[in-house]
C-alpha angles and dihedrals in degrees: 000000000000121000090242091057091045093051090045089054091049091050089051091050090052091049091049091048092061099020098081087083125052115237107280121247092197136025110275117222095249126115121193126184115214118199129191125181100218138014108240130127092271094058093038088057090049088054091052089055092047092051091048091055093045092049092048091052095041096235133137117258122197115196128208138171120210091192089220089290117129094209092051089050092051090049092051093048092048090049091052091048090053090046089055098232118181096226142005119215107195147164098215119226092219134022089219110021092051093058102084096053093043090047089054089053093047091049088055089058096260114144114232123209118182126198136178091007132029143198129248093246114082091193093069107063121056086202138009121202123192148132116261097265098208089048089060091056094039093051095052090040092058091051089049091049091059092047094048092048095046102034107025102038094251096297129097139172103219136196123187132205115202140159102237093144090056105038108000100183095046092045091050092049092052097043097041091043090055094049092045093060100031092059094053103117091355140085115237126193107197103210099173140005116189142153122256119138102156116074097234092052092042091056089057097042095045090046091054091048091051091050093048095045112045090174092059114123106158131050122185119194120193099211143024099269093047091049093049091048094047092052091049092047091054090050092047090051092051089239100130107140091023103061119041125201129214123183155154133265132046108234125151090255094053092044087052089053090054089054095046117107096229093088094222105120109053106174145349136185111231123218117204103241096165091055090043091053093048094048094046093055091042090053090052091050091050091050091050090051090048091244124145114282128191110240093214128021125185113207111208123249130215130210116221125190133183086231088072102051096167090057091049091049091049091052089048090056089048090055092049091050090060094066 
């Protein structure tokens, strides 16, 4: 499938997500709380999609950031319960620790929609929207497999940056999925596997890995912050052209890295956060209106490589069109 067809399909999905309701002429008496757990480009793009859906439906959207802190998340949820919101759209901090507060909200008649991450209680969310996590790792892994075979003679010394301490199952799917595909036809020596999902921390962790492993030539990061940090760490170490980074997420910054001439970032797999945000809010609106809601929705992913510059540039224009 060509990128143009893929992006057209994504645009259609976004239109369908908010298109079930005609643009509102007056504010509808619905209030939805939308919660992210960190403020990076991925979640900011999700918020853009959420706002687009809320604006199209003419409903009130309250926005909160739990900052990856369980207590902050609990405080936000309790505030929204007291406020009497109709729905909470949330990426939970923990699959287990987030359950009690969300159950309190559900028991008060508040509809819960989860996205990006979920809780281990299927009775809580009316819908869960996410990318197929292993697909994110597999997609980047296949692009890495070609690179390793063609540029590194079929052998690579690999370090990975995940977020096991934050979301262990999702992190494992992305990291294991990458390794599974990257090693097809190649020999991988995994020299280090660590956690670092925020860019500032990833710069430090990746830098330490580089120092401790002079033979390192591939870093895989399982999210946006880790990918940004890994790229910067390679640049700081003066290892451009020696260590090659592969990652996850398709933000403007990462797309810019793919277009840079330093040859550090080789490939990423883009989620579709704008579409995810739109569809999550639309699912909440449908639940409030007692309309049919899909219990699980998989938002498609898209692999991007610096070897296909026109495709990367087209995706860049797509991102800019969302603002």
